[in-house]
Structure formats: C-alpha cells, structure tokens
C-alpha positions as CSV (number, residue, x, y, z in Angstrom):
1,X,-161.2,117.8,-37.5
2,X,-162.4,119.6,-40.6
3,X,-164.1,116.5,-42.0
4,X,-166.6,116.1,-39.1
5,X,-167.5,119.7,-39.2
6,X,-167.9,119.8,-43.0
7,X,-170.4,116.9,-42.9
8,X,-172.1,118.6,-39.9
9,X,-172.4,122.0,-41.7
10,X,-174.1,120.3,-44.6
11,X,-176.8,118.9,-42.4
12,X,-176.8,121.3,-39.4
13,X,-180.6,121.7,-39.3
14,X,-181.0,118.0,-38.6
15,X,-178.9,118.2,-35.5
16,X,-180.3,121.1,-33.5
17,X,-182.0,118.8,-31.1
18,X,-178.9,116.5,-30.9
19,X,-176.7,119.5,-29.9
20,X,-179.3,120.5,-27.3
21,X,-179.3,116.9,-25.9
22,X,-175.5,116.8,-25.7
23,X,-175.4,120.2,-24.1
24,X,-177.9,119.3,-21.5
25,X,-176.2,116.0,-20.8
26,X,-172.9,117.8,-20.3
27,X,-174.5,120.5,-18.2
28,X,-176.2,117.8,-16.1
29,X,-172.8,116.1,-15.4
30,X,-171.0,119.3,-14.6
31,X,-173.9,120.5,-12.3
32,X,-173.9,117.1,-10.6
33,X,-170.2,117.4,-9.8
34,X,-170.7,120.9,-8.5
35,X,-173.8,119.8,-6.5
36,X,-172.0,116.9,-4.9
37,X,-169.0,119.1,-3.9
38,X,-171.5,121.5,-2.3
39,X,-173.5,118.8,-0.5
40,X,-170.3,117.1,0.7
41,X,-169.1,120.3,2.3
42,X,-172.6,121.0,3.7
43,X,-173.0,117.5,5.2
44,X,-169.4,117.4,6.4
45,X,-170.0,120.5,8.5
46,X,-173.1,119.0,10.2
47,X,-173.5,116.3,12.8
48,X,-174.2,113.7,10.1
49,X,-170.7,114.4,8.7
50,X,-169.3,112.1,11.3
51,X,-171.0,109.1,9.6
52,X,-168.9,108.3,6.7
53,X,-171.6,106.1,5.2
54,X,-173.7,109.2,4.5
55,X,-171.0,110.7,2.3
56,X,-170.4,107.4,0.6
57,X,-174.1,107.1,-0.1
58,X,-174.0,110.6,-1.5
59,X,-171.1,109.7,-3.9
60,X,-172.9,106.5,-5.0
61,X,-176.1,108.4,-5.7
62,X,-174.2,111.1,-7.6
63,X,-172.6,108.4,-9.7
64,X,-175.9,106.7,-10.4
65,X,-177.5,110.0,-11.5
66,X,-174.6,110.7,-13.9
67,X,-174.7,107.1,-15.4
68,X,-178.5,107.5,-15.9
69,X,-178.1,110.9,-17.5
70,X,-175.4,109.7,-19.9
71,X,-177.5,106.6,-20.6
72,X,-180.6,108.7,-21.4
73,X,-178.6,111.1,-23.5
74,X,-177.1,108.2,-25.5
75,X,-180.5,106.6,-26.1
76,X,-182.1,109.9,-27.1
77,X,-179.2,110.6,-29.4
78,X,-179.3,107.1,-31.0
79,X,-183.0,107.5,-31.5
80,X,-182.6,111.0,-33.0
81,X,-179.9,109.8,-35.5
82,X,-182.1,106.8,-36.4
83,X,-185.0,109.1,-37.2
84,X,-182.7,111.5,-39.2
85,X,-181.4,108.6,-41.3
86,X,-184.9,107.4,-41.9
87,X,-185.6,110.7,-43.6
88,X,-182.4,110.6,-45.6
89,X,-182.9,107.1,-47.0
90,X,-183.4,108.3,-50.6
91,X,-180.6,110.8,-50.5
92,X,-178.2,108.1,-49.2
93,X,-179.4,105.7,-51.9
94,X,-178.7,108.4,-54.6
95,X,-175.1,108.7,-53.2
96,X,-174.8,104.9,-53.3
97,X,-176.1,104.9,-56.9
98,X,-173.3,107.3,-58.0
99,X,-170.6,105.2,-56.3
100,X,-170.4,106.0,-52.6
101,X,-170.2,103.0,-50.3
102,X,-172.5,102.3,-47.3
103,X,-169.5,102.4,-44.9
104,X,-168.4,105.7,-46.3
105,X,-171.9,107.1,-45.7
106,X,-172.0,105.6,-42.2
107,X,-168.6,107.2,-41.4
108,X,-169.9,110.5,-42.6
109,X,-173.0,110.3,-40.3
110,X,-170.8,109.2,-37.3
111,X,-168.5,112.2,-38.0
112,X,-171.6,114.5,-37.7
113,X,-172.2,112.8,-34.3
114,X,-168.7,113.8,-33.1
115,X,-169.3,117.4,-34.2
116,X,-172.6,117.4,-32.3
117,X,-170.9,116.0,-29.2
118,X,-168.1,118.5,-29.3
119,X,-170.3,121.6,-29.8
120,X,-173.0,120.6,-27.4
121,X,-170.7,119.1,-24.7
122,X,-168.3,122.0,-24.5
123,X,-171.0,124.7,-24.6
124,X,-173.2,122.9,-22.0
125,X,-170.4,122.2,-19.6
126,X,-169.1,125.8,-19.7
127,X,-172.6,127.2,-19.1
128,X,-173.3,124.8,-16.3
129,X,-170.1,125.6,-14.5
130,X,-171.0,129.2,-14.4
131,X,-174.6,128.5,-13.4
132,X,-173.4,126.3,-10.5
133,X,-171.5,129.2,-9.0
134,X,-174.6,131.5,-9.3
135,X,-176.9,128.8,-7.9
136,X,-174.8,128.2,-4.8
137,X,-174.7,131.9,-4.1
138,X,-178.4,132.1,-4.5
139,X,-179.0,129.2,-2.1
140,X,-176.8,130.8,0.5
141,X,-178.5,134.2,0.0
142,X,-182.0,132.7,0.4
143,X,-181.1,130.5,3.4
144,X,-181.4,127.1,1.7
145,X,-177.7,126.6,2.5
146,X,-175.8,128.0,5.5
147,X,-173.2,130.6,4.8
148,X,-169.9,128.7,4.3
149,X,-167.1,128.1,1.8
150,X,-168.3,125.6,-0.9
151,X,-165.8,124.2,-3.3
152,X,-168.1,124.2,-6.3
153,X,-165.6,124.2,-9.2
154,X,-163.1,121.4,-9.6
155,X,-161.0,119.7,-12.4
156,X,-163.3,116.7,-12.2
157,X,-165.9,118.8,-14.1
158,X,-164.0,118.1,-17.3
159,X,-164.8,114.4,-17.0
160,X,-168.6,114.7,-17.8
161,X,-167.8,116.8,-20.9
162,X,-165.4,114.2,-22.2
163,X,-167.9,111.3,-21.5
164,X,-170.7,113.1,-23.3
165,X,-168.6,113.8,-26.4
166,X,-167.6,110.1,-26.6
167,X,-171.1,108.7,-25.9
168,X,-172.6,111.1,-28.5
169,X,-170.1,109.9,-31.0
170,X,-170.8,106.3,-30.2
171,X,-174.6,106.8,-30.2
172,X,-174.4,108.4,-33.7
173,X,-172.4,105.3,-34.9
174,X,-175.1,103.0,-33.5
175,X,-178.0,105.1,-34.8
176,X,-176.4,105.2,-38.2
177,X,-176.2,101.4,-38.6
178,X,-179.3,101.5,-40.8
179,X,-177.2,103.1,-43.5
180,X,-175.7,99.7,-44.2
181,X,-179.2,98.5,-45.2
182,X,-179.8,101.2,-47.8
183,X,-179.4,100.0,-51.4
184,X,-178.8,102.0,-54.5
185,X,-182.1,100.8,-56.1
186,X,-184.0,102.6,-53.4
187,X,-183.0,105.9,-55.1
188,X,-185.4,105.0,-57.9
189,X,-188.4,104.8,-55.5
190,X,-189.7,106.7,-52.6
191,X,-188.5,104.4,-49.8
192,X,-188.2,106.2,-46.4
193,X,-188.2,103.3,-43.9
194,X,-186.9,99.8,-43.7
195,X,-189.4,97.0,-44.0
196,X,-190.9,95.6,-40.8
197,X,-189.3,92.2,-41.4
198,X,-185.8,93.7,-41.2
199,X,-186.6,95.3,-37.8
200,X,-188.5,92.5,-36.1
201,X,-185.9,89.8,-36.4
202,X,-185.4,86.7,-34.2
203,X,-181.9,87.8,-33.3
204,X,-183.2,91.1,-31.9
205,X,-185.8,89.4,-29.9
206,X,-183.3,86.9,-28.4
207,X,-180.9,89.7,-27.4
208,X,-183.8,91.7,-25.9
209,X,-185.0,88.8,-23.8
210,X,-181.4,88.0,-22.6
211,X,-180.9,91.6,-21.5
212,X,-184.3,91.7,-19.7
213,X,-183.7,88.4,-17.9
214,X,-180.1,89.2,-16.9
215,X,-181.2,92.7,-15.8
216,X,-184.0,91.2,-13.7
217,X,-181.6,88.8,-12.0
218,X,-179.3,91.7,-11.1
219,X,-182.2,93.9,-9.9
220,X,-183.4,91.0,-7.6
221,X,-179.8,90.5,-6.3
222,X,-179.3,94.1,-5.6
223,X,-182.6,94.3,-3.7
224,X,-181.8,91.3,-1.6
225,X,-178.3,92.7,-0.9
226,X,-179.8,96.0,0.1
227,X,-182.2,94.3,2.5
228,X,-179.4,92.3,4.1
229,X,-180.8,89.0,3.1
230,X,-177.4,87.4,2.4
231,X,-176.0,88.8,5.6
232,X,-178.7,86.9,7.6
233,X,-177.8,83.7,5.8
234,X,-174.1,84.2,6.4
235,X,-172.6,86.8,8.7
236,X,-169.4,87.0,6.7
237,X,-171.5,88.4,3.8
238,X,-172.7,91.4,5.9
239,X,-170.2,93.8,4.3
240,X,-171.8,93.2,0.9
241,X,-175.1,94.7,2.0
242,X,-173.9,98.2,1.2
243,X,-173.2,97.3,-2.4
244,X,-176.8,96.4,-3.3
245,X,-177.4,99.6,-5.4
246,X,-174.2,98.9,-7.3
247,X,-175.6,95.5,-8.3
248,X,-179.1,96.9,-9.0
249,X,-177.8,99.8,-11.2
250,X,-176.4,97.6,-14.1
251,X,-179.5,95.5,-13.7
252,X,-181.7,98.5,-14.4
253,X,-179.6,99.6,-17.4
254,X,-179.6,96.1,-18.9
255,X,-183.3,95.4,-18.4
256,X,-184.3,98.8,-19.7
257,X,-182.0,98.5,-22.7
258,X,-183.7,95.1,-23.4
259,X,-187.1,96.8,-23.1
260,X,-186.1,99.5,-25.6
261,X,-184.8,96.9,-28.1
262,X,-188.0,94.9,-27.7
263,X,-190.2,98.0,-28.1
264,X,-191.2,97.2,-31.8
265,X,-192.6,93.9,-30.6
266,X,-195.0,95.1,-27.8
267,X,-195.4,98.9,-28.0
268,X,-197.3,98.9,-31.4
269,X,-199.9,96.5,-30.0
270,X,-200.4,98.6,-26.8
271,X,-200.7,101.7,-29.0
272,X,-203.3,100.1,-31.2
273,X,-205.3,98.9,-28.2
274,X,-205.3,102.3,-26.7
275,X,-206.2,103.9,-30.0
276,X,-209.2,101.6,-30.5
277,X,-210.5,102.6,-27.0
278,X,-210.0,106.3,-27.7
279,X,-212.2,106.6,-30.8
280,X,-214.2,104.8,-33.5
281,X,-214.2,107.4,-36.2
282,X,-212.2,107.2,-39.5
283,X,-209.3,109.2,-38.1
284,X,-209.2,107.2,-34.9
285,X,-209.3,103.8,-36.7
286,X,-206.6,104.9,-39.1
287,X,-204.4,106.1,-36.2
288,X,-204.8,102.7,-34.5
289,X,-203.9,100.9,-37.7
290,X,-200.8,103.1,-38.2
291,X,-199.4,101.9,-34.9
292,X,-198.9,98.4,-36.2
293,X,-198.3,99.2,-39.9
294,X,-194.8,100.4,-39.2
295,X,-193.7,98.9,-35.9
296,X,-190.3,100.6,-35.8
297,X,-191.6,104.1,-36.4
298,X,-194.4,103.6,-33.8
299,X,-191.9,102.3,-31.2
300,X,-189.4,105.1,-32.0
301,X,-192.0,107.7,-31.5
302,X,-193.3,106.2,-28.2
303,X,-190.0,105.1,-26.6
304,X,-188.8,108.7,-26.1
305,X,-191.9,109.5,-24.0
306,X,-191.5,106.1,-22.2
307,X,-187.9,107.0,-21.3
308,X,-188.9,110.4,-20.0
309,X,-191.8,109.2,-17.9
310,X,-189.8,106.2,-16.5
311,X,-186.9,108.5,-15.6
312,X,-188.9,111.1,-13.8
313,X,-191.2,108.6,-12.1
314,X,-188.1,106.6,-11.0
315,X,-186.5,109.7,-9.4
316,X,-189.6,111.0,-7.6
317,X,-190.5,107.5,-6.3
318,X,-186.9,106.8,-5.2
319,X,-186.7,110.2,-3.4
320,X,-190.1,109.7,-1.8
321,X,-189.2,106.2,-0.7
322,X,-185.8,107.2,0.5
323,X,-187.4,110.0,2.6
324,X,-189.9,107.5,4.0
325,X,-187.1,105.1,4.9
326,X,-185.1,107.8,6.7
327,X,-188.2,109.0,8.6
328,X,-189.1,105.4,9.7
329,X,-185.5,104.7,10.7
330,X,-185.4,108.0,12.6
331,X,-188.5,107.1,14.6
332,X,-186.9,103.7,15.5
333,X,-183.4,105.1,16.1
334,X,-183.8,108.8,17.0
335,X,-180.3,109.3,18.3
336,X,-178.6,108.3,15.1
337,X,-180.6,110.6,12.7
338,X,-180.8,113.8,14.8
339,X,-181.2,116.7,12.5
340,X,-181.7,114.5,9.5
341,X,-184.9,116.1,8.3
342,X,-183.3,119.5,7.4
343,X,-180.4,117.8,5.7
344,X,-182.7,115.5,3.7
345,X,-184.8,118.5,2.7
346,X,-181.7,120.4,1.4
347,X,-180.3,117.3,-0.3
348,X,-183.6,116.6,-2.1
349,X,-183.9,120.2,-3.2
350,X,-180.5,120.0,-4.9
351,X,-181.2,116.7,-6.5
352,X,-184.7,117.7,-7.7
353,X,-183.1,120.6,-9.6
354,X,-180.7,118.0,-11.2
355,X,-183.7,115.8,-12.1
356,X,-185.0,118.7,-14.2
357,X,-182.0,118.3,-16.5
358,X,-182.9,114.7,-17.2
359,X,-186.5,115.6,-17.8
360,X,-185.6,118.2,-20.4
361,X,-183.2,115.8,-22.1
362,X,-185.9,113.3,-22.5
363,X,-188.4,115.9,-23.6
364,X,-186.1,117.1,-26.3
365,X,-185.9,113.6,-27.6
366,X,-189.7,113.3,-27.7
367,X,-190.2,116.6,-29.5
368,X,-187.5,116.0,-32.1
369,X,-188.6,112.4,-32.8
370,X,-192.3,113.3,-33.2
371,X,-191.6,116.4,-35.3
372,X,-189.3,114.5,-37.7
373,X,-191.6,111.5,-37.9
374,X,-194.6,113.7,-38.9
375,X,-192.6,115.7,-41.4
376,X,-191.2,112.6,-43.0
377,X,-194.7,111.3,-43.6
378,X,-195.7,114.1,-46.0
379,X,-196.1,111.6,-48.9
380,X,-198.4,109.5,-46.8
381,X,-200.4,112.5,-45.7
382,X,-200.6,113.7,-49.3
383,X,-202.0,110.3,-50.3
384,X,-204.7,110.6,-47.6
385,X,-205.6,114.1,-48.9
386,X,-205.7,112.7,-52.5
387,X,-208.1,110.0,-51.3
388,X,-210.5,112.5,-49.8
389,X,-209.3,113.3,-46.3
390,X,-209.6,116.9,-45.4
391,X,-206.8,118.8,-43.6
392,X,-208.9,118.7,-40.4
393,X,-209.3,114.9,-40.6
394,X,-205.5,114.5,-41.1
395,X,-204.9,116.8,-38.0
396,X,-207.4,114.7,-36.0
397,X,-205.6,111.5,-37.1
398,X,-202.2,112.9,-35.9
399,X,-203.8,114.1,-32.7
400,X,-205.3,110.7,-32.2
401,X,-201.9,109.1,-32.7
402,X,-200.4,111.5,-30.2
403,X,-203.1,110.7,-27.7
404,X,-202.7,107.0,-27.9
405,X,-198.9,107.5,-27.7
406,X,-199.3,109.5,-24.6
407,X,-201.6,107.1,-22.8
408,X,-199.6,104.0,-23.7
409,X,-196.2,105.6,-22.9
410,X,-197.3,107.1,-19.6
411,X,-198.8,103.8,-18.4
412,X,-195.7,101.9,-19.4
413,X,-193.4,104.6,-17.9
414,X,-195.3,104.8,-14.6
415,X,-195.0,101.1,-14.0
416,X,-191.3,100.8,-14.9
417,X,-190.4,104.0,-13.1
418,X,-192.1,103.0,-9.9
419,X,-190.4,99.6,-9.9
420,X,-186.9,101.0,-10.7
421,X,-187.3,103.8,-8.1
422,X,-188.4,101.5,-5.3
423,X,-185.7,99.0,-6.0
424,X,-183.1,101.8,-6.1
425,X,-184.2,103.2,-2.7
426,X,-184.3,99.9,-1.0
427,X,-181.0,98.6,-2.4
428,X,-179.3,101.8,-1.3
429,X,-180.7,102.4,2.2
430,X,-182.5,99.1,3.1
431,X,-179.9,98.1,5.7
432,X,-179.4,101.4,7.5
433,X,-180.0,101.2,11.3
434,X,-183.7,101.1,11.9
435,X,-184.5,100.6,8.2
436,X,-186.1,97.7,6.4
437,X,-188.5,96.7,3.7
438,X,-191.3,99.2,3.0
439,X,-193.8,99.6,0.2
440,X,-193.1,102.1,-2.6
441,X,-193.9,105.6,-1.5
442,X,-196.0,107.2,-4.3
443,X,-196.1,111.0,-4.4
444,X,-199.4,111.4,-6.1
445,X,-199.2,115.2,-6.8
446,X,-195.8,114.6,-8.6
447,X,-197.2,111.6,-10.5
448,X,-200.2,113.6,-11.6
449,X,-198.0,116.4,-12.8
450,X,-195.9,113.9,-14.8
451,X,-199.1,112.6,-16.5
452,X,-200.2,116.2,-17.4
453,X,-196.8,117.3,-18.6
454,X,-196.5,114.2,-20.8
455,X,-199.9,114.8,-22.3
456,X,-199.1,118.4,-23.1
457,X,-195.7,117.6,-24.5
458,X,-196.9,114.9,-26.9
459,X,-199.7,117.1,-28.2
460,X,-197.6,120.2,-28.6
461,X,-194.8,118.3,-30.2
462,X,-197.2,117.1,-33.0
463,X,-199.1,120.4,-33.6
464,X,-196.4,122.4,-35.4
465,X,-195.1,119.8,-37.8
466,X,-198.7,118.6,-38.5
467,X,-199.8,122.1,-39.4
468,X,-196.8,122.5,-41.8
469,X,-197.4,119.1,-43.4
470,X,-201.2,119.7,-43.9
471,X,-200.6,123.1,-45.6
472,X,-199.0,121.3,-48.5
473,X,-201.5,120.4,-51.3
474,X,-202.1,116.7,-52.1
475,X,-200.3,116.9,-55.5
476,X,-197.3,118.7,-54.0
477,X,-197.0,116.3,-51.1
478,X,-197.1,113.3,-53.4
479,X,-194.3,114.8,-55.5
480,X,-192.0,115.3,-52.5
481,X,-188.8,113.2,-52.8
C-alpha cells in the first residue's frame, strides 16, 4: 500500500480534481442507496405501496442512476489521467532515457489512480452517509416527507465505495495507456502530445462504429419492449415488456462510449465550423484552426462538457417525460394512480437532488481538463507572443476557443440527452396501464438553465489558467520544459 501512496504524494497536485470526482461519485452512490431506502419506506406506507411494480421500477431507476454515475466518473477520471499524462510526456521520456520501462511508468501512474480512488471514495462515502441522515431529517421537518421511521443507513452503502475505488483504479490504467507510446528520444525535444496519426487510427474508428451500431440496436430493442411491441406480436412475450429499460441501458452506455471514442473524428470539425461562425478576426481564425490541428486535445476538452450536458439533459427530459406519462395514464385510469401526483413530486425532488451530484462530477472534469490543457500550452502561447500577439489577443483566442467549445458541446449534448432521456422514460413506463407512446417532454426553463450554466462553466474554467499563462514573458514561456 505504501507504493501507490508514494507515487501519489510525488504528484499530488495533479490529482486534486481526480480525488474530487472519486469523492463525488462515491457520495452519489451512498446518497442513492439512502434515497432509495427512504423512498421505498415512503411509497410502501402509501396507497401505491400495494403495487409491487412501483417499487420494482424505483429499484431499477436507482440502479440506472448508479450505473450512470459510475460510468460518468470513470470517463471523467480516464479523461483527467489522459490529460495529466499529456503534460508529463517529457518527464516520462526522461525516465525512459535513464532506464525505466514504459510498463513500469504505467504501473506507477495506475498506482496513483488506486490512491486517488481510496482517498476520494472513502471520504466521499463517509460524508454522504452523514449528509443523508441530515437531509431526511430536514425533509421531515419541512413537510416534504411525512413523519415516519426511514431506514436511511444500511450495509449496502459500502458497495458504492468499493465500486468507485475499483473503477477509478481501472480508469487510471486506461487513461495511462499513452505512456506506452512515449519514447526516450522525446526527452531531447519538447513533445507534449502524441501525433494526430496515432490517435485517429482505423482500428479506433472501427471499434467506435461497432459500439455505436450495437448500442443503437439495443436502444431500439429496449424502446420496442417498453412499448409492448413484442407482446402485441406474441402474447407469451408480454412478460418481457417490463425489461425494456434493462435492454436500453447497456445500449445507451455502448453507443455513448462509441461516440466518445469517435470524438476526435467529428468534434474538431464541429468546433472549427462553430469557430468560423463566431468571429473572423485573427484570434477567432486561429482558435478555429486550433480545433483541427490537434484533434485529440480538442476532443478531450470538448467531451467533458458534452458528457455533462448530455447527462443533465437526459435526466430532466426523462423526468419530465416520465411525469407526463404518469399524468396521461392517470387521466385514462384515475382509479389506479390515485394520489400519484404527490408521490411523483416527492420522488422527483429526491432524484433531482441526486442529479446535482452527477452535474458536479461532470463539471469538475470540464474545469480540470480545460485548466490543464491551457497550462500545458505555455510553449505554444509563448510562441504566439514572440510572433507579435499581445496578451489580450491570446486571451481573446482562448475565449474564442471556449466559446466554440461551449456552443458545439451544448448542441451535441442537448440532442443526445433528449434522445437518451426519452428512450429511458418510454422503455421504463411505456406499458403501464393507460400509458403509451408520447413525444419527448422538453422542460424549456431547465434546458435554458443548462445552456447558461455550460456557457459560464466553460468561460470561467479557461479564465484563471489563461491569465496565469499569459503573465509569462514570451522568452520564459518558450524556455519552459
């Protein structure tokens, strides 16, 4: 155990965001267990508690939320470690030059991931368990929940902490794979990123397309199951209708993973197109050109915001569509859903609090990736200053890059999130009595807030590192190793 922490202590400053992400992911999982325990007790004491399908649906939704939270945390952690390694390329090359092997360096980086997972996971889980107790008492005191005995704490709360530690360790191993491509000769230069040809390979594109296509098939199958399409063709298949969301969930994970892997192929082009529309000055044109000059760096900066916007949009569209489905079904079958509105309101309140955890997880990834990306470009910014760019022009260029990143990422995330959220709601509740196929319910105030928050986040994340980078003189920046 001393080895992971010794490697971690040597590079602790690089992992502050990683610890925060692991802590939030663990806190999310523990809070989810506490929330489900509370809601199960609440629904069990109501008239809807007689319908076992309601509590089954609650358990399924809770599982989906946790899988998504772990998935987002793993993607953000992988992205963070990849960005950290990009900044350590020359250091790793120097160690290779004096005899260290690539595999030894990769093991060292992965051990740092284990330390990050342990510190963040345990701290986040413990804090969340305490906050769950306080939150339930507050909900009871304010009348959101009726006064009753709620079994908030349970041994199951240990499971999310263990899962987060293991996924953080695995994510650090995946994110550190680029260490194998660092050669000793790079220590003699100023290399900081892999060449584009290494990233945009035919194998990566093939895997991405296979994941997207297989995920799309599962999403379509889950949607059809949730709508009872197979039951209408064959009555014996009616029991499968309730498993639509379980088919759609892996479809969403596979397809979105494929989209993330394919990001260096399509996101830079979108970023460049948006950049050209936003400005024609020197800073704007250079920002647009930078989007395609290093596809991996551009995709890595944008994908964090795409994940965040997709995640939040998916949750709010799913919740809104879910509520609309229940309301429509209640109008058609009023006897079955008596008192449903109050329970739905309380349920959505608890789950919207949980959604905030995922939003913060994604936001941490965006801030950390953008900050590291800008700071690792000090040599590039120094060269621009040496060629005649003023500090103000460099700041405008970075702001233009942040603006094009925001617009492209928000548009992509809104489309994906709406699609995933609608399919999730339909596959889960499409076959309830009185239910059926409806159009996606779009909560425009929430979507507007998402756009505004994403814009503020992207700009703020770039301001501080840009200010630090532009304070360095051109000669000093060019001399940075």
